[in-house]
Structure formats: structure tokens, C-alpha cells
C-alpha angles and dihedrals in degrees: 000000000000118000128196090257088063094061096093091052092048089052090051091051089049088053089055089051090051089062092075098056090042090055092046092049093049094047090049091048096244090142099164093054091043090053090050092052091044087053090049089051090052092050090048090053091053092044097051091047092049093049093047092051099036097050098026091244091146117139139174088247091052091049088058100035098050099056092038090053089050093048093046091052096045096043091047093050092046090051090050093048089049090050089051090050089240091120128036114257092230089061093045089050092049093050092047093045092051092051093046090051091048094049093045091046092049092050092047092047092047094051102032104035114017141309107301120238096194111204114171116236123235091255090050091053089049090049093050090048091051092046090053092045091052092050091050092047094048094046089046089050091050099043110025118020137336118268123206111277091226090057092051092045093047091051091047090053090048089053090049093050095047091043091057093041095049093043091053090044092055093048093048095043096048092043091053092046091049090049091052091048093051092052090059 
């Protein structure tokens, strides 16, 4: 039986389910509808986080589901935009590789060192914000009105830089933390 404390997790699961229509809409070039669902997914992310903090409905499952839902949505959208030639494959590959490394590192850390309390770093939050901004800009460019190429390229380079920076930051931070734990 669902309880009020389960609402943030239900919202995260709903965000995962939203990925499939977003992908379909993008691949079928229904950019305006895709943007609307992407916006709904973003609002749901803010809502589940607010509810979890406000009412102390945080859970270990929610701590895993929420970032995985975000990664699933962003990676899926980046892959679609790469498929549509709206984003360069090198950037799509970089974004996907970073997330694969983070997920694999988190799983390894959780099972080999200690239970992981994954708190995103400031650079990771900046990277996620820029990744979302780039998606919104590219979909807007495809479905509404053209944006200046220099703006799109500059944002893509900012995503690339923060993707590398945050990926390296995670590897270094978790490696140091694992080293400290093993010395105990």
C-alpha cells in the first residue's frame, strides 16, 4: 500500500516512464510536444526533491531512483539528438561515457567499499544544468526558431568542459574516499 512518504519515489518512476514518449516524440520530430514533456519531467524532478526535503520523505531508494531517472532521461535525449544529427556524436559519447563511469563507479563503491551516499558536487550540478540547457536550446532550435550557431556551439563546449571536469572530479573524489575507508 502506498503511503505519502512514497510519493517522491512514485514521481521518480513516472519520470522514467516519461522517457519513452519523449524519445518517440523526438525521433518523430514532434519537437514542441517533446519539449513540453521534457519540461514536465523537469518539474517532476523539482517536485519530488521538494517533497522529499520538505516532509522528510527521503529514502535510500529515492536517493538512487532520482539521479538514475535524471541520467536515463538526459542520456536518452542526448542519444536521440545525436541520432537526429542535432548534436555531435563526440559530445553525445562524452556525456554517455561520463554517466556510465559514474554509475559503474557508484555500484563498485557501494558494493566494495561502503554504502554510497551520493551527493552531487557543485560542478556536477553545473554540468547537469548545462546539459539540460543545451537540450532545451537544441530542441527549441529544431522545433520553434533558429538560434545563433555560436550560442549553440558555445553551450556545447561548456557542456563538454563541465562533463570532463565533473567526471574527473567524481573519479578522484570517490577514489580518495575509498582509499581513506580502506585505511581504517
